[in-house]
C-alpha positions, 0 to 999 in steps of 0.5 A: 538223148544222144544230143544232150549227152554230146552237148554236156560233153562238149561244154564240159571239155571247153570249160576244162580246156579254159581252165587249163589255160588260166592255170598254166598262164597261157591265157591272160588279159591279151588273149582274152581281148583277142578273141581270135587268139582265144578261139584258135586255142593255141594255148592248149598246145603250150599247156599240154607240152608243159605237162608232157615235159613234167610227167614224161621221163626225158627221152622215154619214148616207150612211156609215150607210146604206151600212154598214147596207145592206152588213150587210143584204146580207151577212146575206141573201146568207150565209143564201141561200147556206147554204140553197141549198148544203144543198139541192144537197148533199141532191140530190147525196146522193140520186143513184145511180150508173148502170150505164152506163160511157161512154168517157172521153177525158181531155185534158191541156194541158201547157206546161213541166210537168216537175215536175207531169205525172208526178204527174198521169198517176200519178193518172189511171192509178189511177182506179177507173173500170170503163169505158174511158178514154184520156188525151190529152197535148197539149204546147203548145210546152214548152221543158223535159223535159215532152215527154220525160216524156210520151213515156216514159209513152206507151211504158209504157202503149200504147193508154192514153195518146196524146201530141201536140206543137204550137207554143205557142198557149195553153191554149185551143188545146191543149184544142181540139186534144185534142178533135180528136184524141180523135175521130180513131180508132174505138174499138169498146169505147166505149158510151153516148156519150162524155164529155171530161174536161179537167184541168190538168197541175198537178193530180191526181185522187182515184181515184174522181174519173172515176167521180163525174164521169160519174155526174152525166151520168145526167141528160140536161139536164147538159152539163158538170160541175165537180169539187171542187178542193182545194189540194195545197200547204198547207205555208205561210200563203198556201196555207192561206188559199187552201185556205180560200177554195177550200173555202168557195168550192166547198162553199157558193157553187158548190154554191148556184149549181149548185142554181139552174143558174147556175154561172159557172165550171168550174175547169180543174183538173177538169171534164167535158163531153158531147162533143156539147155541147163540139163544138157550142159549138166547144170552149174559145174563145181570145178571153179569157184565162179559157177555163174560165169562157168555156166554162162560160157557152157551155154555159149559153148553148147551153141545157144544165145545168152541175153541180157534184159535190163527190165528184169531187176534184182536188188542185191546186198553187197559188201558193206566193208572193205575187208569183205569187198576185197575178199569177194572181188579176189574170189571173182577174179581168181575164178575168172582165171580158172574159167579162162583156163578151163575154156582156153580152147574157145580163145580166138576160136571162130567156131564159138563166134563172137564168144570165142573171138571177142568175149573171152579174149576181151576178159583176159586182155582188159584185166592186164590193161587195167593194171597197166593203166593203174600203174601209169596213173599212180606214176603220173600222180607221184611225179606231179607231186614231186614236180609240183604240178598237182594243179595240172594233174587235177585237170587231167583227172577232171577230164577222167571224172567228166567221162565217168559222169557222162557214162553214168548218165548214159547208163541211167538213161538206158536202164534207170537207177539212182541219179544220186549216183552221179555225185559218187562218180566224181570220185569214182575214177580216182580210187575204185578202178585202181583198187580193183586193179591191185586186186587183179594183180594180186589174184593173177600172181597168186593164181600163177603160183598155184594157190588155192581160193576157198569160198568166203561168206560175207556178213549179211546185213538183211538189206536186200529190200526193194528201193521203194521199201526203204 
């Protein structure tokens, strides 16, 4: 697999380099006939020297240093992430399924989920898990037909599903109530300890998800496990771009952080915890708006390992329009700043291992590096337009596009996924990351100014279905 990726990368780079030479005029009839000149590729330096004079302000060494520094950072970061994610994948492949089948409680907080909760429950009832599990639905003050739908499932599956209603108080309070109610009855069939699985009502689990989540707890040091989240609604351009982000972010970044035991977040779409660990840290906290990230950091803080299992798959419904997407990401990023401030004592603190030395510092620094990279990208684009060097700029972008394609292919090789996303990745680097950088900048400014953020409920479409059911 590594050989194929390397071959594709080398061939593609050569193609772009040759295109650069033709466009810049560095390759002509003479250089083509003189193959020694061609293979020496002396024209490359001439081409990039020309682009340098076009894009870089005259005499601005700071711009040069920053640009070169970002390029070096990108190369090193990508190489390290690929190495660490591959190492994690190999370790995961060697994990054997345990004979122990602990009792599992699946807690689902619901708020106005009439279009999604039935799909969510159907997926859970089809789980191929040979142990016992029970579903706990917590209705957080829904004003639609969510409660009626949940009660119908309770009637149809007595002893398998329980339903509780509470006044609206937020997702974290619903999760804590579910944790409390899960310990309210003595269940003779319970054995081997208890696992608490949390998931969103707009998600649906693959039939083997519970089985794989539980297998990660064979290691007694593991206190929590995150699953592999895939986008269910890829029927528009925005959805497909989110799918690319989820694919590479989980298969590469999250695997890399899990390999070092410094994963920053277990997605609310699918996560699992040892009951004793969740009770020890007090359940999901309510003092930030990203309880999934907050509880993950608390597990690290308590001294337990946080793992990622790429085989435990959940399909989730993502924002289908730009307005909901921007509000969701703004809330995530703003909440990330809240978590960083709350757990600032962990930053660069060896006491917390790689979580304190790498995980949280990376979260803080990488956000602003993304903003800086976007600023330089926009500047170079504008300068290329003004200078008439759009063709050369396109070649630079083509190289970025190539790297993104290779990363998507690599991620698909590790965690599977839709191969059609390779086509979407061709334009992904042109706008998607830069849009997120703008949101980062805005959220950062708003956070520093002391602004508050309320929960935004995006419109549900009921598209949380398994890929094979579409």
